[in-house]
C-alpha positions, 0 to 999 in steps of 0.5 A: 448479436446485442444482448438487453442488459437491463436495469441490473446489468446499467447498476453493475456498472456504474457501481464500478465507477462512479463519483468520489469527491475530491476530500475522499480522495486527499484523504483517502487510503492511498495503501493496502497490505504491503501496496501504495499507490504512489505517481501517475497514479495519485495524481491522475492530472493529463497525460499532455504535460507529461508529470506521471514519471515527476510524481513519481520520481517525487513520490520515490522521494516521500515514501524514502524518507517516512519509511527511513522515520520509521526505520530509524525509532528507538525501540523500546528495552521491551520492546527488544526484549519481546523480540529476543524471546520472539527470535529465540522461539522460533528459532528453537521451533525451527531447529526442532523441525531439522531446518537448520543444521 
């Protein structure tokens, strides 16, 4: 059975696959929340060259370096004090609710 989709159906299907300029791909957002794109999902290439795994490894190294840099940053005394206060507040609420014995 053939169903005619009409212009609305065509517009919807074309909306899913729109053309993106190369600079949108280069400078676009490659992460959302706590997930990011890496490997051959980030670097589109033909399957015959077999570089998807290699680019995934390279992206993993870069991601690990970025995470190490972010985790090794010096934290100011003011931030440490705020974190201690927040920890005490959370600990108090957890004990109040009887989660910790």
